[in-house]
N, C-alpha and C positions, 0 to 999 in steps of 0.2 A: 420486845419493838414492839408486839402486834398494842401494847397495853397504849405503847405513842400513838399509833394511827387509829387508830378507835377514838381516843381522846382529844386528839391533834382535829381530825375530820369531823368529830360529831359537833367541835363547840366551831370552827370556824364557819363548817356547813350553815349549823343554826344562825348565827349570826349572820352570813351571807344572806341563805336564802329570807328570811324574814325582810332584809336592805331589798331584796329581790320583788317579794311580793307582797308588802307590810309594810313598810317602810320607807321613805323619800332617801335618796341616797342624799341629797341635798342639804338635808334637815339635818340639826345636828347631832339628833337619834341616829339619823342612817351613818354620817361621816364614823361615831363613837361604835357604833353595831362596825361596822367597816373595818375600823382598826384595829378592833378588838382582836375581830377573825384572821389578822394579817399576824400580829403581832402570838396569836396560838400556837404556832410550834418552841418557840422561848419557855410560854411564858409553862405547857406539858411539861417541855424538856428541865426545866429548873424543878419543876414537883419531883418528876421521878426520882433525879439525882438526886436530890434534899432525902425522901423518903429513902434511897436504896443504898447511898452512899452522904449524908450527913453535907451538914454545912460545908466541910472538906471540899466536898466533889463537888458542890455549888459555885465555888470558890477559881475551883480547878476550871472548869464548865466557862466560868465569866471574864475569868484569866487568857484563856482562847481568842476573846474578841482582840487584844491589845495589838500593837503596830509590833515586828519583830523584826531586823533587819532583813534585809531580805535583798537580792539581784537587782538594778534600774530596769531592765529587762522586761522582769516579771510584773511590776506597775504599768510599765506602759502595755507590758500584755493586756491587764485587769482594763484597763481606761479603755481603753482601742482598740480592741479587738475586734466586738458586735460591727461597732461601728468601721471597722475598716470592714469586714465583711458586706456591708450594705453597701455601701462609695462603692464595692468591685460589681455587687449585682447592679444596681444603677449601672453604671454598664456598659453591664450585655446584657438586661435592659435596654436601652441605647440599643445597640448593635441591632436584638432581634426584631425590635419590634420599631426599632426607625423614633419610638418618642423614650423622652423623659419620663423616668415616675413623678411624681409631688417631691418636689426638693419643700424643706422650708428652713428656711436658713436666719430667717429674723429678729432669733433672740438669740441665737452662739452664742453672745457671750456670758447669758445666765447660765448656761450649761455646767461648769465647771465650780461654780458657785452651790448650783444645785446635790449635783457629785458628792460637795463636803457635806454638805447636811444631808444628803439622804444615807449615806456610807452608816451611822450608826445605827440609824432605827432597821438597816438592812438582818440586825441583829436578832429583831421579829422573827427575822425566819430562819438564819442559820447559825442559831444555837438551834438549834430543831434538826431541822436538816443533813446540815455537815459536818455540828455540834456532835451530835447527842444519834444522830442514825446513822450517818456516815462509817463513823468508825465499828459500829458493829457489825452493820451490811459487808463490808470491806473484809472482817476479817471471819466470814462465813464464806463468804466468795467470790472475793478477792477483788480488787478495788473497780478490773474495766465494769463486771457485771454488775455492781454494787454502784454503781455511777448511775448506771444503762436502768435497771430499777429505778431506782431512787428516783430520775426521771421520767418516770414517768408515772407513777402516785406522784411527783410533785405537783408538773399535769393536770391529775385528778383534781386534787385540793385544789387550784382556779377553777376548776367546773362552774358554781355556781356563778363567779363573776361574767359569765355569759350569758347572764340572763336580766344583769343590771344596769337598769339605764343609767345613762352616766359612767361607767364604765370605760374605759376603752380597748376591749374584749368584745363589747358588747353585742350578741348578733353574728361574733367575726369566726370564720372557721376554728375549731376545735381540735381538729385534724391536725392541720399543719402548726397551731399554736404548738399541740402535744410531739409532732416532727422535732420542732424548733428548741426545744426545751428542756428534750431528751438531751438535746446535741449540747445547748451550755452546758448541763448537768456534768456535762462528762466534763467538758472543759474548767468549772469551779473545782470539781473532783483533784484535775492535775494544781488548780491551786492550794488549795488545801496543803498538798504531797508540798509544793515544794514550800512549804514551810512548816513540816512536819507539825499538822496537824491545828495548825493556826487559822484563825476564821476571820480577821485581816482584811486580808485579796481579797475571798470572795465574797466578802461586805460589799471592796469597793469594784470588784468583777460587777455583782447584782447591781450596785447603784448607776455605774457606771450604762448596764443596761438598760436600766425603767429610766434615764436621761436624756438616751443618745438618738433608743428609736426611734422614734418620731419626725429624728432629720431627714431620714430618709422612708417613711410613712408607710405602711406593708396592705393596713388597713383597707376593708373592702367599703366604702360610703354604703350605708341603707342595707350591706347586707343582716340576713335574718335565718340561717342554715348554718347554723351551728356545726350537725351534726355533718355538714357538709364536706369533701374536698376540695372545693372548689372555692381559690384562695385567689389576691393577684397576682398572676405575674413574678411582679416584684417580691413578694412572701412566699411564694413557692422556688426564684433563685438564690436567696439567702440563705433560706432553706435546706437545697443544696449546695450550698460553701460551705455554711456551718457544719454537712454530714462531713466534706470531702476529708476537711480537714482534721473534725472529731477521728476518725477513722486510724488516722495517725497515732493521734492519742491514744486509740485503744488498746492499738499494736505499742506501743512505749507501755503502756499498763500492764499488761500481761507480759512484757519480757523482762519487768524491771522486778515482776511480785515475788519472788523469791526472797529479793534482800531487801522489801518493803513491808512483810507480814509483820514481821517481829512487833514492827510500831504501831502497829492499831489498837492495841491492849494499853500502851502508853499513854494516847489519844484519850480514851475511856475513864483513864485515874481508876 
C-alpha cells in the first residue's frame, strides 16, 4: 500500500501544485492537469493491480464498479444522506443564530442529471480509495479503523486544491474539511460493505455529495486561513451531525467485524 500512496500523492500533487502555482485553472491545460490529478488513484490502482495480479486482477477490480442488486434504502442513503444532514444543520443554524444560512435552490432540477453524469467519473477516485486501499487496510486494521485512517489520508490528498484559485475549496478551512471527510469516509466504507466490496454505491454517494453540497453552502466567502479551524457555523453544524451518525456506524462496524473479516481477501481478488 505504501507504493499506492506514494505514487498517487506524487502524481496528484504534481498536477495540482502546477495548477495552483503555474497554470491557470480556467485554461485547457489547467483543467487537464486537474482531471489527471483526480484520476490518479484509479490510474495507480490499476497499474499496481496489473503488475501484481495481471489482466484478470484488473478485470476483477473494474468489475466492482458495476451496479449490483441492493435494497432501495441503501440507494436512498447514498443519494440523500449528506444533503439531509446539511438541511438539518440549516434548521439548527436558524434556531441558534436566528438567521437561515445561504440556500441555493435555483437549479435543483439539474441535480439529478448532474449526479447521473458524475457517478461514473467518481471511479477515478473510488477504484483507488475503496477499490484498492480499503480492503487491504481493513484486513490489517479492521473496517472501522481502516475507514478512519483512509478518511484522513483522503482528506490530505485534497490539500493542494485549497490553494487553487477557482476551486470550491480555495482558501477554506482544511481543518473542518478534514473532520467532515473522515466521517464521509466511514459512511462510504459502510456502503462498500453493503454490496460486498462493490464500488457503485460509493461512487453514487460520492457524486451525490459533490452535487448537493452547495444547496446549503458551508464555504466562508473570502476565507484564506487554510489551516485555521475558523469556518462558518453551517460547516461546523454539518460536521457535528455527520459525526453523530458516524459514531453509530463505527459501533456497527466493530460489532460485526468478526463475521465480515474473511471477506476482505475476496475483494482484493
